[in-house]
N, C-alpha and C positions, 0 to 999 in steps of 0.2 A: 299579292302584288298587282299593280295595274299593268295594262298592256305596254306601257312606256317603262323601260328600265332606266332608272336614274342612277348616276354613277356614285359609288361609294366603296372605296377600298382602303381599309385602315390596317391591313397587314398583308403578308405574302401567302398565308396559309388558311385564312378564313374560308369557310365553305362557299364554293363558287356558285354565284347565282346568274351570271351572264358573261359571255366571252365572245370576242370578235375574232374571226378566222378569215383566211383567204386561201382558197384551194389554188395551188400553182396551176397555171395553164401555159399557153404557147409562149408567153413572155419569158419563161424559164429557159426554153430551148433557143430563143431567137438571138443567138449570139454565135460567134465563131471562137476558135482558140486565140485569134488575134486580138479580139476585143473583150474577151472574157474578164481580163484584169480590170478593165474600165467598168465592167459591170459588177466588180467586187467579188468575182468568183476565181477560184484557182483552177476550177475544172468545169466541164460541161455536163449537166445532169441528164440522165435518161428520164424524159418526162413521164413515159408510160409506167415506169417503176415508181418513180416519185409520186405519181397520182395515187397508186394503189397504197403506198405507205401512208400517205397523207390522208386517205380515206379512212384508214384505221383510226388515226388521231381524231378525226371529225365525228366518226361514228361513235367512238368511245364518249367523247364529250357530249354528244347529243343524248346519250344514255343518262348523263349525270346532270346536265344543266341546259339552260337556254343558250343557243348558239346563233350567231349572226354571221353572215358572209359579207365581206367588204363590197363585192360587186352588187349584191341585192340592195344594200343600204345606199350605195351610190346611185343605182338606177332609180331608187325611190325619190332622192332628193332632186335628181335631174328632171323630174316631172314639174318641178317648180321653175317657171320660166326665168325669174330674176336670178335664181341660184345657178341655173344653167349657164346663163350669160355671164354671170360674174366669175364662176370657176373657169370657164373656157377662156375668158378674156385674161385672167391672171396667169393661167398656165401658158397660154400663147405669148404673152408679154415677157415673162420671165425666162422662158426657153427659147425666145426669139424665133417664133415660128407663126408670126401674124398672118402669113399667107394661107394657112390652112384653117383659120378661125371661122370663116363663113361656112366651110364644108363640114367643120365639126358641129356647128350650131344647127345645121340642117339635118342631122342624125336624130333619130328617135332615142329616148333615153337608154334603152338597153344596149343599142349598138355604140352610142357615145361612151357609155360606161366601159364597154369592152375595149374601144380604142384608147381611152385614157389610161387603161391598165396594160393593154397588150401592145400598144404603140400604133402608129399610122405609117403605112407604107410610103416611101418616098416616090413622088411622081417623077418619072424619067423622061418627060416630054419637053425638057430644055436640055442644052448642052451641058450646063452646070450640073444639072440633075443626072444626066446620063453618064458623066464622068466621075461623079462623086462615089467615094468608097463606102458612103453611108447607105444603109438599107432602109432607114426609116426617117421620115420627117420629124415624127415625135417618137422618141425612144421608148421601148418597153420598160416597165417598171419590173426588172428581174428579181428584185429582192422583196417584193411586197408580201410574199407569204410569211415573212418574218414580221408579223403585225405588231410585234412588241415595241418596235423602235420609233415609229413615227408619232405615237401618242401614248401617254401613260396616265393611268388614274392616280391622281394624288389626293388621297382623302375623298372629298366630295366634288373635286374639280378634275379637268383633264389638262394636263400639261402637254402642249403640242411640241414635238420634237423639233429641234433645229439640227438637221442632219449634217453630218460631217462632210458628205459627198454630194455633189450637185445631181448625180444620177438618181438620188433618192428624195430630193426636195419635193417632188409632186406627191409623193406619199403623204407628207405632212399636210399639204393643201387639201387633199381628199378627205383625210381624217378630221380636219378642222371643220370642213363643210358638212360632214356627216354629223358630227356632234352639235353643230349649231342648227341644223335643219331637219334631222330625222324625226320621224313620228314614233320610232321604235326605241332608240337609245338617246339619252339626253344628259348633257353635262356642261357646265359652264367651262369654256376654254380659256386657257392662259397661254398666250403665244409670245415667245421671246421676240419675234419679229415685229410685234405691235408696240414694243416697249420704245419710248422715245429716246432711251439711252442704249438701244440696241448696238452691239459692236460685232463686227465680222468674226472676232475671235470666239464668240459664244457658239458652242455646239453641245447639244444634250440628245442622247439617244436612250430609249428605254430599257435597252439590255444592261445599261449601267445604273439603273434606277430601281432600287428596292425599297418598299415600305415594310420595314421590320416590325414596327409597333406604332401605335398612334403618336408616340413621342420621339420615334427613332427612324431616320431615313439612312439608308446605306447607298453611297454613290461611288461608282468607279470613275477614275480619271485616267485618260490615256489618249489613244488615237481617235476615239469617237466622242468622247465627252471631255471638254476642256475645263480648266480651273475657272475660266470666266463664265462658263456655262453653270458651274456649281455656284458661283457668286450670284448669278441671277436667281437660283432656287433659294439661296440664303436670304436674298432680298425679299422674296416672296414669303418665306417662312417667318421673317421678323415682323410681318404685319399681323401674325396670329397671336393670340393671347396664351400665356403659360410658358412652360418649359419645353424645348425641343433640342434634339441632338441630331446632328448630321455627321455620320461617320464616313470619311473619305478614304478609299483605298486606291493607291497608285497601282497602275498596271503596265506591264511591259508593252512596248511597241511591236515587238516580234517574239514568236511567230504570229500569224494571223489569228490562231485560235485563241488569243488572249484579248480580242477586240473590245469585249465587254466584261463587266463584273460577274455576270451570271454564267460566264464560261469557266469561272473558278470558284464560285461561291453561289449556292442557293439555299433557301430555307425549306426544310422538310416537315417540321413538327414544332410543337411548343418548346421542345427541349433538344432538338437536333437540327443540325445543318450539314450540307454536303461541301466538302472542301477539296481543292486541289492543294495537296500539302505543300509542294515547293514554294508557291507564292503566298499562301494565306498563313501557313503555320510555322514555316522555317524562317530563321533570320536571313534577311536579304535586303537589297537596297531600296525596295518599293515600300514606302512609308504608309502607315495607317494614321490618319489625323482625325481627332475628335474636335468638333465645333459645337460649343454649347451655347444655346440662345435662350434668353430668359426675358419674357415681356418686351420683346422688340429690340433687344440689345444682345450683341455677341459677347458672352461673358469670358470666353477663353477659346483659344485654338492651340492644341497641343499634340505632340506626337505620342502614339500608343505602341505597345509591344507588337500586337497583332490584331486583327479584326475580331477573333473570337474572344480573346481576353478583354478587349474594349467593351464588347457587348455583355460579358459577364459582369464588369464593373458598373454597367448601366442597369443592372438588375434583370438581365436576360441571359441567364446561363444556358449555353448550348454545348451538347456534346457533338464533336465533329465526326462525321462519317467520311471515309476517304475515298475519293474518286480513284479507281483502279486498284483499290486495296492498299495494304501497308507494306507488302513485302518487296516489290520490285519497281524501281523508279521508271524503267522502261515501260512497263505496262501502265503506270500512272500517266505517263506522257502520251502513250498511244490512245487511251481511253478519253483523256482530256481533249485530245485533238478531235475526237468524234463526239464531242459534247457530253461526255460522261459526267460532268459536274452540273449539267443544265437540266434541272427537273422543274416541272410545273405542278404546283399543289393545287388539288381540287377541294381540299379540306385538310385539317391538322392530322399529319401522319398519313396522308392519302395523296399519292404523287403519281406522275406520269414521266416515263423516260424511255430511252432506247434500249431495246433487247440485246443489241450487238455489244453493249459494254458489260460483258459477263462478270468480270472481276468486281466491277462496281456494284452490280446487282447482288453478287455473293456477299459483299460487305454490307449492303443494305439488309439482306436476309439475317446476316449475323447480328444485326442491330434490331431485329424484331419485326422487320417488314416482310409480309407475305408477297412473293413474286407471282403475279397473275398475268397471263397472256391477253392481249388486246382481243385476239380472235375469240376466246372464251367469253370475254364481256359482251362482245358484239352478238354473239350466239346465245346469250342469256344462259351459259353454262354455270355461271357463278353469280351469287348474290353479294354485291359489294358491301351491303350493310352487315354481313356476317363477319367482316374483318375490321378490326380496330386499326391496323396499320397495313398499308399495301403499296406496292409499286405496280402500275399497270405498264407492262413492257410492249412498246409498239416497234414495228419493224423500222429500220432506219439505215439500211445499207446504202441507199441512194440519198435520202433527205439529209443525212449527216454531212455528206459531201458538199452540201450547199453553205456549210459553216455555221450551223445552229441546231438547237434541240427543242424539246417540248415547250420550255418557257419562251424561247425566241419566237415560236410560232402561234402564240396565244396572247391576245390582248384583254385581260379581264376588266370588265366594267363595274362589276358589283360583287362583293363578298360579304357574308355574314361577319359580324364582330366576333372576335375570339375572346373567350373567358380565360384570362391568364392565370 
C-alpha cells in the first residue's frame, strides 16, 4: 500500500487497514455542570482517567493497524495557506466570531489546530466580554473523540456528517477539509450541505450508519439522523448501478443511550451480531423498514418484523449475541447504558469493547469469543493471530460516561473486503 491511504469500506467487519482517532484533551473538561447538557454530556468526565483509558484503545489499535490522529492531520493541512484561510473563514462566519479571525490566522498550524479543537478563550477586555457568562469566544469541541459521527466511509467515498446539534458542526468542517487536502488519507467527499436541494431537516451522523455488506446499508433514525437525511443517502445510492438495500431502524428518543443505532446493534462476525434485545428483537413500536433499490429506482419500501430477520431474508443470516446476557432485563439496561452493544470490529470475529460490561463479555465468551485484556495486547503477552475470535477488553469506567463505546471512538477509512 502507498503512503496515502485511500478510503475503501465495504463492510463493518473487514480487516482494518486504517482508522482515524482523536485523543480527548482539555476540551472534554472545559465545561461546567450548568453547560454540560449544551455540550451533549450528562456528566463531566475526569480527563486524567479518560486519557489513560483512551490510551489503551489507541495503543491496541496501533498494534493492529495504521492509526491517524485528527489533530496531526489537521495540523498538516493547515500548513497550506489557502486551506488555512478557507477553513478559518468558514468557521468564523458560521459560528459568528469574525472578530477572532485575524488572531486565528496569525497562529502557526499546530497552535491553530489546538484552538480549533480545544476552543479560544473569550477576551474580557470589553464590558460585554467582562459580563458574559461564556468562557470561550470559540467553543471547544467536547465530543470530537467520538470520531465516528462527523464523517463516515461509504464504500469508496466519505459521507460528511450533517450534525444534529450546532455544537458539533465544526467537527464536520474539519473532517471534510482533512479528506480533501491531507497527504496521508484521501477520499472523495460527499457533503449534504453542498447539495442544491439541502434542507434544514437533513441530519446524518456516523453512529447511525453501518455498512453491513456491499449491497446492504443499515441506518438508524431518531434524534440524530432524520428520515430526510436517509432520503439524501437513498438519492446518492440511486446513482449506483445494481441492487442495493437500505434497512432503516427507528430508535427511541429517550433515554440518551439510544442516540445512535450502534448503541443497540453492531456487527461482530460474518454470522454474528450484537443486539440490545428490547429494541432489536422484541416486538415494539419502533419499525424496521426495508428500502430496495435496483438500477436507480426504489422498487419497494416495506415494514419488516425486525432487523435480524430482515438481514436473514437478504441472505445475511446472523446469530444474535445479547447485550447484558439473556437473563435479566435490568442488567441488559445497565450494560446498554454503558455502551455494552457498541463494538468495533478490527476483522471478522475480532472486536474491541469495554471491559466493564461483564455480562455482555460472558455472553460473547459463550458464543466462542476469547476475552483478551487490552493491557496484555499492549505488553505483547498475547499473539492475536493465535485466536480465531476475540474481544479485546479496554477500560471504560470514565470513557463510557461520555456516552459512547469503541465504535463511537473510531472512524475507519479502509478495510479489506470480506469473503462471504
